[in-house]
PDB file with SEQRES, HELIX, SHEET and CRYST1 records, atoms N, CA, C and O in Angstrom:
SEQRES   1 A   56  MET TYR ALA LYS THR GLU GLU SER ILE VAL HIS ASP CYS          
SEQRES   2 A   56  GLY TYR SER MET GLY GLY ASN GLN ILE HIS ILE LYS THR          
SEQRES   3 A   56  LEU ASP LEU ASN LYS ASP PHE LYS ASP LEU SER LYS GLN          
SEQRES   4 A   56  LEU ASN HIS ILE ALA GLU GLN PHE PHE GLY GLU PHE ASP          
SEQRES   5 A   56  LYS VAL VAL VAL                                              
HELIX    1 AA1 PHE A   33  PHE A   48  1                                  16    
SHEET    1 AA1 2 TYR A   2  ALA A   3  0                                        
SHEET    2 AA1 2 THR A  26  LEU A  27  1                                        
SHEET    1 AA2 2 CYS A  13  MET A  17  0                                        
SHEET    2 AA2 2 ASN A  20  ILE A  24 -1                                        
CRYST1    1.000    1.000    1.000  90.00  90.00  90.00 P 1           1          
ATOM      1  N   MET A   1     -45.268  60.516  50.136  1.00  0.00           N  
ATOM      2  CA  MET A   1     -46.540  59.867  50.284  1.00  0.00           C  
ATOM      3  C   MET A   1     -47.192  60.338  51.575  1.00  0.00           C  
ATOM      4  O   MET A   1     -46.544  60.538  52.602  1.00  0.00           O  
ATOM      5  N   TYR A   2     -48.486  60.503  51.471  1.00  0.00           N  
ATOM      6  CA  TYR A   2     -49.298  60.906  52.618  1.00  0.00           C  
ATOM      7  C   TYR A   2     -50.411  59.892  52.819  1.00  0.00           C  
ATOM      8  O   TYR A   2     -50.926  59.328  51.853  1.00  0.00           O  
ATOM      9  N   ALA A   3     -50.776  59.663  54.054  1.00  0.00           N  
ATOM     10  CA  ALA A   3     -51.917  58.804  54.353  1.00  0.00           C  
ATOM     11  C   ALA A   3     -53.189  59.598  54.111  1.00  0.00           C  
ATOM     12  O   ALA A   3     -53.285  60.766  54.488  1.00  0.00           O  
ATOM     13  N   LYS A   4     -54.164  58.957  53.480  1.00  0.00           N  
ATOM     14  CA  LYS A   4     -55.451  59.593  53.221  1.00  0.00           C  
ATOM     15  C   LYS A   4     -56.149  59.872  54.549  1.00  0.00           C  
ATOM     16  O   LYS A   4     -56.104  59.059  55.473  1.00  0.00           O  
ATOM     17  N   THR A   5     -56.792  61.030  54.627  1.00  0.00           N  
ATOM     18  CA  THR A   5     -57.569  61.394  55.811  1.00  0.00           C  
ATOM     19  C   THR A   5     -59.035  61.478  55.421  1.00  0.00           C  
ATOM     20  O   THR A   5     -59.397  61.155  54.290  1.00  0.00           O  
ATOM     21  N   GLU A   6     -59.874  61.906  56.343  1.00  0.00           N  
ATOM     22  CA  GLU A   6     -61.295  62.053  56.054  1.00  0.00           C  
ATOM     23  C   GLU A   6     -61.595  63.324  55.266  1.00  0.00           C  
ATOM     24  O   GLU A   6     -62.729  63.527  54.831  1.00  0.00           O  
ATOM     25  N   GLU A   7     -60.592  64.182  55.077  1.00  0.00           N  
ATOM     26  CA  GLU A   7     -60.788  65.393  54.287  1.00  0.00           C  
ATOM     27  C   GLU A   7     -61.031  65.033  52.825  1.00  0.00           C  
ATOM     28  O   GLU A   7     -60.609  63.975  52.361  1.00  0.00           O  
ATOM     29  N   SER A   8     -61.710  65.914  52.108  1.00  0.00           N  
ATOM     30  CA  SER A   8     -61.995  65.657  50.705  1.00  0.00           C  
ATOM     31  C   SER A   8     -60.781  65.894  49.812  1.00  0.00           C  
ATOM     32  O   SER A   8     -60.782  65.499  48.647  1.00  0.00           O  
ATOM     33  N   ILE A   9     -59.751  66.534  50.350  1.00  0.00           N  
ATOM     34  CA  ILE A   9     -58.547  66.822  49.574  1.00  0.00           C  
ATOM     35  C   ILE A   9     -57.692  65.557  49.474  1.00  0.00           C  
ATOM     36  O   ILE A   9     -57.367  64.935  50.485  1.00  0.00           O  
ATOM     37  N   VAL A  10     -57.333  65.186  48.237  1.00  0.00           N  
ATOM     38  CA  VAL A  10     -56.447  64.057  48.005  1.00  0.00           C  
ATOM     39  C   VAL A  10     -55.212  64.605  47.304  1.00  0.00           C  
ATOM     40  O   VAL A  10     -55.305  65.160  46.209  1.00  0.00           O  
ATOM     41  N   HIS A  11     -54.063  64.448  47.937  1.00  0.00           N  
ATOM     42  CA  HIS A  11     -52.823  64.971  47.369  1.00  0.00           C  
ATOM     43  C   HIS A  11     -52.336  64.038  46.267  1.00  0.00           C  
ATOM     44  O   HIS A  11     -52.008  62.879  46.521  1.00  0.00           O  
ATOM     45  N   ASP A  12     -52.292  64.549  45.050  1.00  0.00           N  
ATOM     46  CA  ASP A  12     -51.802  63.788  43.911  1.00  0.00           C  
ATOM     47  C   ASP A  12     -51.327  64.802  42.880  1.00  0.00           C  
ATOM     48  O   ASP A  12     -52.056  65.142  41.949  1.00  0.00           O  
ATOM     49  N   CYS A  13     -50.097  65.283  43.053  1.00  0.00           N  
ATOM     50  CA  CYS A  13     -49.597  66.312  42.157  1.00  0.00           C  
ATOM     51  C   CYS A  13     -48.089  66.218  42.021  1.00  0.00           C  
ATOM     52  O   CYS A  13     -47.424  65.484  42.752  1.00  0.00           O  
ATOM     53  N   GLY A  14     -47.572  66.968  41.082  1.00  0.00           N  
ATOM     54  CA  GLY A  14     -46.136  67.012  40.876  1.00  0.00           C  
ATOM     55  C   GLY A  14     -45.718  68.417  40.494  1.00  0.00           C  
ATOM     56  O   GLY A  14     -46.497  69.167  39.906  1.00  0.00           O  
ATOM     57  N   TYR A  15     -44.495  68.770  40.824  1.00  0.00           N  
ATOM     58  CA  TYR A  15     -43.972  70.074  40.456  1.00  0.00           C  
ATOM     59  C   TYR A  15     -42.452  70.019  40.433  1.00  0.00           C  
ATOM     60  O   TYR A  15     -41.849  69.036  40.864  1.00  0.00           O  
ATOM     61  N   SER A  16     -41.842  71.078  39.927  1.00  0.00           N  
ATOM     62  CA  SER A  16     -40.393  71.150  39.827  1.00  0.00           C  
ATOM     63  C   SER A  16     -39.855  72.077  40.908  1.00  0.00           C  
ATOM     64  O   SER A  16     -40.366  73.179  41.104  1.00  0.00           O  
ATOM     65  N   MET A  17     -38.813  71.618  41.612  1.00  0.00           N  
ATOM     66  CA  MET A  17     -38.201  72.421  42.669  1.00  0.00           C  
ATOM     67  C   MET A  17     -36.684  72.313  42.525  1.00  0.00           C  
ATOM     68  O   MET A  17     -36.116  71.233  42.686  1.00  0.00           O  
ATOM     69  N   GLY A  18     -36.049  73.405  42.230  1.00  0.00           N  
ATOM     70  CA  GLY A  18     -34.594  73.400  42.097  1.00  0.00           C  
ATOM     71  C   GLY A  18     -34.101  72.447  41.019  1.00  0.00           C  
ATOM     72  O   GLY A  18     -33.030  71.855  41.155  1.00  0.00           O  
ATOM     73  N   GLY A  19     -34.877  72.295  39.944  1.00  0.00           N  
ATOM     74  CA  GLY A  19     -34.498  71.394  38.860  1.00  0.00           C  
ATOM     75  C   GLY A  19     -34.847  69.936  39.107  1.00  0.00           C  
ATOM     76  O   GLY A  19     -34.562  69.086  38.264  1.00  0.00           O  
ATOM     77  N   ASN A  20     -35.454  69.631  40.240  1.00  0.00           N  
ATOM     78  CA  ASN A  20     -35.867  68.258  40.569  1.00  0.00           C  
ATOM     79  C   ASN A  20     -37.377  68.134  40.485  1.00  0.00           C  
ATOM     80  O   ASN A  20     -38.107  69.062  40.836  1.00  0.00           O  
ATOM     81  N   GLN A  21     -37.836  66.997  40.023  1.00  0.00           N  
ATOM     82  CA  GLN A  21     -39.267  66.716  39.987  1.00  0.00           C  
ATOM     83  C   GLN A  21     -39.704  66.170  41.344  1.00  0.00           C  
ATOM     84  O   GLN A  21     -39.138  65.191  41.830  1.00  0.00           O  
ATOM     85  N   ILE A  22     -40.698  66.792  41.950  1.00  0.00           N  
ATOM     86  CA  ILE A  22     -41.239  66.378  43.241  1.00  0.00           C  
ATOM     87  C   ILE A  22     -42.691  65.943  43.014  1.00  0.00           C  
ATOM     88  O   ILE A  22     -43.465  66.668  42.389  1.00  0.00           O  
ATOM     89  N   HIS A  23     -43.055  64.781  43.513  1.00  0.00           N  
ATOM     90  CA  HIS A  23     -44.422  64.277  43.365  1.00  0.00           C  
ATOM     91  C   HIS A  23     -44.993  63.936  44.730  1.00  0.00           C  
ATOM     92  O   HIS A  23     -44.294  63.420  45.603  1.00  0.00           O  
ATOM     93  N   ILE A  24     -46.260  64.228  44.899  1.00  0.00           N  
ATOM     94  CA  ILE A  24     -46.972  63.936  46.141  1.00  0.00           C  
ATOM     95  C   ILE A  24     -48.102  62.959  45.820  1.00  0.00           C  
ATOM     96  O   ILE A  24     -48.891  63.197  44.906  1.00  0.00           O  
ATOM     97  N   LYS A  25     -48.176  61.889  46.554  1.00  0.00           N  
ATOM     98  CA  LYS A  25     -49.207  60.873  46.362  1.00  0.00           C  
ATOM     99  C   LYS A  25     -49.878  60.575  47.694  1.00  0.00           C  
ATOM    100  O   LYS A  25     -49.276  60.742  48.754  1.00  0.00           O  
ATOM    101  N   THR A  26     -51.119  60.137  47.634  1.00  0.00           N  
ATOM    102  CA  THR A  26     -51.888  59.782  48.827  1.00  0.00           C  
ATOM    103  C   THR A  26     -52.223  58.298  48.800  1.00  0.00           C  
ATOM    104  O   THR A  26     -52.652  57.770  47.774  1.00  0.00           O  
ATOM    105  N   LEU A  27     -52.026  57.630  49.928  1.00  0.00           N  
ATOM    106  CA  LEU A  27     -52.382  56.216  50.072  1.00  0.00           C  
ATOM    107  C   LEU A  27     -53.558  56.089  51.028  1.00  0.00           C  
ATOM    108  O   LEU A  27     -53.600  56.753  52.063  1.00  0.00           O  
ATOM    109  N   ASP A  28     -54.508  55.238  50.680  1.00  0.00           N  
ATOM    110  CA  ASP A  28     -55.639  54.966  51.558  1.00  0.00           C  
ATOM    111  C   ASP A  28     -55.277  53.766  52.430  1.00  0.00           C  
ATOM    112  O   ASP A  28     -55.413  52.618  52.008  1.00  0.00           O  
ATOM    113  N   LEU A  29     -54.817  54.042  53.640  1.00  0.00           N  
ATOM    114  CA  LEU A  29     -54.363  52.989  54.545  1.00  0.00           C  
ATOM    115  C   LEU A  29     -55.510  52.231  55.214  1.00  0.00           C  
ATOM    116  O   LEU A  29     -55.272  51.280  55.958  1.00  0.00           O  
ATOM    117  N   ASN A  30     -56.750  52.645  54.955  1.00  0.00           N  
ATOM    118  CA  ASN A  30     -57.905  51.937  55.512  1.00  0.00           C  
ATOM    119  C   ASN A  30     -58.315  50.743  54.652  1.00  0.00           C  
ATOM    120  O   ASN A  30     -59.241  50.015  55.010  1.00  0.00           O  
ATOM    121  N   LYS A  31     -57.648  50.537  53.540  1.00  0.00           N  
ATOM    122  CA  LYS A  31     -57.940  49.396  52.664  1.00  0.00           C  
ATOM    123  C   LYS A  31     -57.226  48.159  53.194  1.00  0.00           C  
ATOM    124  O   LYS A  31     -56.273  48.261  53.966  1.00  0.00           O  
ATOM    125  N   ASP A  32     -57.702  46.977  52.765  1.00  0.00           N  
ATOM    126  CA  ASP A  32     -56.982  45.767  53.170  1.00  0.00           C  
ATOM    127  C   ASP A  32     -55.647  45.714  52.433  1.00  0.00           C  
ATOM    128  O   ASP A  32     -55.435  46.451  51.470  1.00  0.00           O  
ATOM    129  N   PHE A  33     -54.757  44.851  52.883  1.00  0.00           N  
ATOM    130  CA  PHE A  33     -53.396  44.863  52.366  1.00  0.00           C  
ATOM    131  C   PHE A  33     -53.336  44.584  50.866  1.00  0.00           C  
ATOM    132  O   PHE A  33     -52.475  45.125  50.173  1.00  0.00           O  
ATOM    133  N   LYS A  34     -54.235  43.753  50.360  1.00  0.00           N  
ATOM    134  CA  LYS A  34     -54.249  43.449  48.920  1.00  0.00           C  
ATOM    135  C   LYS A  34     -54.497  44.726  48.112  1.00  0.00           C  
ATOM    136  O   LYS A  34     -53.822  44.963  47.110  1.00  0.00           O  
ATOM    137  N   ASP A  35     -55.454  45.544  48.538  1.00  0.00           N  
ATOM    138  CA  ASP A  35     -55.744  46.800  47.838  1.00  0.00           C  
ATOM    139  C   ASP A  35     -54.630  47.819  48.036  1.00  0.00           C  
ATOM    140  O   ASP A  35     -54.318  48.578  47.118  1.00  0.00           O  
ATOM    141  N   LEU A  36     -54.032  47.845  49.210  1.00  0.00           N  
ATOM    142  CA  LEU A  36     -52.903  48.737  49.468  1.00  0.00           C  
ATOM    143  C   LEU A  36     -51.731  48.380  48.549  1.00  0.00           C  
ATOM    144  O   LEU A  36     -51.056  49.263  48.018  1.00  0.00           O  
ATOM    145  N   SER A  37     -51.500  47.089  48.370  1.00  0.00           N  
ATOM    146  CA  SER A  37     -50.445  46.619  47.474  1.00  0.00           C  
ATOM    147  C   SER A  37     -50.714  47.085  46.043  1.00  0.00           C  
ATOM    148  O   SER A  37     -49.788  47.485  45.338  1.00  0.00           O  
ATOM    149  N   LYS A  38     -51.971  47.036  45.614  1.00  0.00           N  
ATOM    150  CA  LYS A  38     -52.339  47.510  44.270  1.00  0.00           C  
ATOM    151  C   LYS A  38     -52.059  49.000  44.130  1.00  0.00           C  
ATOM    152  O   LYS A  38     -51.546  49.442  43.103  1.00  0.00           O  
ATOM    153  N   GLN A  39     -52.396  49.781  45.164  1.00  0.00           N  
ATOM    154  CA  GLN A  39     -52.123  51.217  45.133  1.00  0.00           C  
ATOM    155  C   GLN A  39     -50.628  51.484  44.973  1.00  0.00           C  
ATOM    156  O   GLN A  39     -50.218  52.310  44.157  1.00  0.00           O  
ATOM    157  N   LEU A  40     -49.819  50.775  45.762  1.00  0.00           N  
ATOM    158  CA  LEU A  40     -48.367  50.962  45.709  1.00  0.00           C  
ATOM    159  C   LEU A  40     -47.796  50.540  44.358  1.00  0.00           C  
ATOM    160  O   LEU A  40     -46.928  51.220  43.812  1.00  0.00           O  
ATOM    161  N   ASN A  41     -48.279  49.423  43.818  1.00  0.00           N  
ATOM    162  CA  ASN A  41     -47.825  48.986  42.493  1.00  0.00           C  
ATOM    163  C   ASN A  41     -48.176  50.011  41.426  1.00  0.00           C  
ATOM    164  O   ASN A  41     -47.372  50.271  40.532  1.00  0.00           O  
ATOM    165  N   HIS A  42     -49.361  50.594  41.509  1.00  0.00           N  
ATOM    166  CA  HIS A  42     -49.781  51.604  40.536  1.00  0.00           C  
ATOM    167  C   HIS A  42     -48.866  52.831  40.602  1.00  0.00           C  
ATOM    168  O   HIS A  42     -48.460  53.358  39.566  1.00  0.00           O  
ATOM    169  N   ILE A  43     -48.546  53.279  41.800  1.00  0.00           N  
ATOM    170  CA  ILE A  43     -47.653  54.435  41.959  1.00  0.00           C  
ATOM    171  C   ILE A  43     -46.269  54.110  41.398  1.00  0.00           C  
ATOM    172  O   ILE A  43     -45.692  54.921  40.674  1.00  0.00           O  
ATOM    173  N   ALA A  44     -45.731  52.934  41.724  1.00  0.00           N  
ATOM    174  CA  ALA A  44     -44.418  52.541  41.220  1.00  0.00           C  
ATOM    175  C   ALA A  44     -44.417  52.475  39.697  1.00  0.00           C  
ATOM    176  O   ALA A  44     -43.448  52.885  39.058  1.00  0.00           O  
ATOM    177  N   GLU A  45     -45.509  51.957  39.108  1.00  0.00           N  
ATOM    178  CA  GLU A  45     -45.629  51.858  37.658  1.00  0.00           C  
ATOM    179  C   GLU A  45     -45.611  53.239  37.000  1.00  0.00           C  
ATOM    180  O   GLU A  45     -45.033  53.403  35.926  1.00  0.00           O  
ATOM    181  N   GLN A  46     -46.232  54.220  37.630  1.00  0.00           N  
ATOM    182  CA  GLN A  46     -46.256  55.575  37.089  1.00  0.00           C  
ATOM    183  C   GLN A  46     -44.851  56.143  36.944  1.00  0.00           C  
ATOM    184  O   GLN A  46     -44.577  56.877  35.995  1.00  0.00           O  
ATOM    185  N   PHE A  47     -43.966  55.817  37.867  1.00  0.00           N  
ATOM    186  CA  PHE A  47     -42.631  56.404  37.873  1.00  0.00           C  
ATOM    187  C   PHE A  47     -41.564  55.527  37.235  1.00  0.00           C  
ATOM    188  O   PHE A  47     -40.574  56.040  36.714  1.00  0.00           O  
ATOM    189  N   PHE A  48     -41.755  54.205  37.270  1.00  0.00           N  
ATOM    190  CA  PHE A  48     -40.713  53.300  36.798  1.00  0.00           C  
ATOM    191  C   PHE A  48     -41.150  52.434  35.637  1.00  0.00           C  
ATOM    192  O   PHE A  48     -40.348  51.654  35.123  1.00  0.00           O  
ATOM    193  N   GLY A  49     -42.401  52.545  35.204  1.00  0.00           N  
ATOM    194  CA  GLY A  49     -42.895  51.730  34.088  1.00  0.00           C  
ATOM    195  C   GLY A  49     -43.286  50.334  34.546  1.00  0.00           C  
ATOM    196  O   GLY A  49     -43.366  50.049  35.740  1.00  0.00           O  
ATOM    197  N   GLU A  50     -43.524  49.482  33.574  1.00  0.00           N  
ATOM    198  CA  GLU A  50     -43.943  48.103  33.853  1.00  0.00           C  
ATOM    199  C   GLU A  50     -42.848  47.351  34.602  1.00  0.00           C  
ATOM    200  O   GLU A  50     -41.660  47.553  34.349  1.00  0.00           O  
ATOM    201  N   PHE A  51     -43.251  46.489  35.518  1.00  0.00           N  
ATOM    202  CA  PHE A  51     -42.319  45.658  36.266  1.00  0.00           C  
ATOM    203  C   PHE A  51     -43.070  44.448  36.774  1.00  0.00           C  
ATOM    204  O   PHE A  51     -44.298  44.403  36.701  1.00  0.00           O  
ATOM    205  N   ASP A  52     -42.345  43.463  37.291  1.00  0.00           N  
ATOM    206  CA  ASP A  52     -42.982  42.283  37.862  1.00  0.00           C  
ATOM    207  C   ASP A  52     -43.598  42.672  39.195  1.00  0.00           C  
ATOM    208  O   ASP A  52     -42.885  42.961  40.157  1.00  0.00           O  
ATOM    209  N   LYS A  53     -44.921  42.679  39.249  1.00  0.00           N  
ATOM    210  CA  LYS A  53     -45.637  43.129  40.443  1.00  0.00           C  
ATOM    211  C   LYS A  53     -45.582  42.071  41.539  1.00  0.00           C  
ATOM    212  O   LYS A  53     -45.553  40.870  41.269  1.00  0.00           O  
ATOM    213  N   VAL A  54     -45.567  42.537  42.757  1.00  0.00           N  
ATOM    214  CA  VAL A  54     -45.656  41.658  43.912  1.00  0.00           C  
ATOM    215  C   VAL A  54     -47.132  41.467  44.203  1.00  0.00           C  
ATOM    216  O   VAL A  54     -47.850  42.435  44.456  1.00  0.00           O  
ATOM    217  N   VAL A  55     -47.585  40.231  44.169  1.00  0.00           N  
ATOM    218  CA  VAL A  55     -48.994  39.923  44.425  1.00  0.00           C  
ATOM    219  C   VAL A  55     -49.082  39.253  45.782  1.00  0.00           C  
ATOM    220  O   VAL A  55     -48.357  38.301  46.069  1.00  0.00           O  
ATOM    221  N   VAL A  56     -49.989  39.768  46.620  1.00  0.00           N  
ATOM    222  CA  VAL A  56     -50.144  39.222  47.966  1.00  0.00           C  
ATOM    223  C   VAL A  56     -51.461  38.485  48.047  1.00  0.00           C  
ATOM    224  O   VAL A  56     -51.801  37.941  49.097  1.00  0.00           O  
TER     225      VAL A  56                                                      
END                                                                             
């Protein structure tokens, strides 16, 4: 995970390295904690499927 910067580039990709799947995601840390929590839940859902979300 990378913190979002003012650059227009947003890292959100995946690739295979040595037989392992590597994914890069960007978080916008300038959001309030409720929105940051939503971002993190969305990323977790992409990799682990549906789960009981933590709501703040």
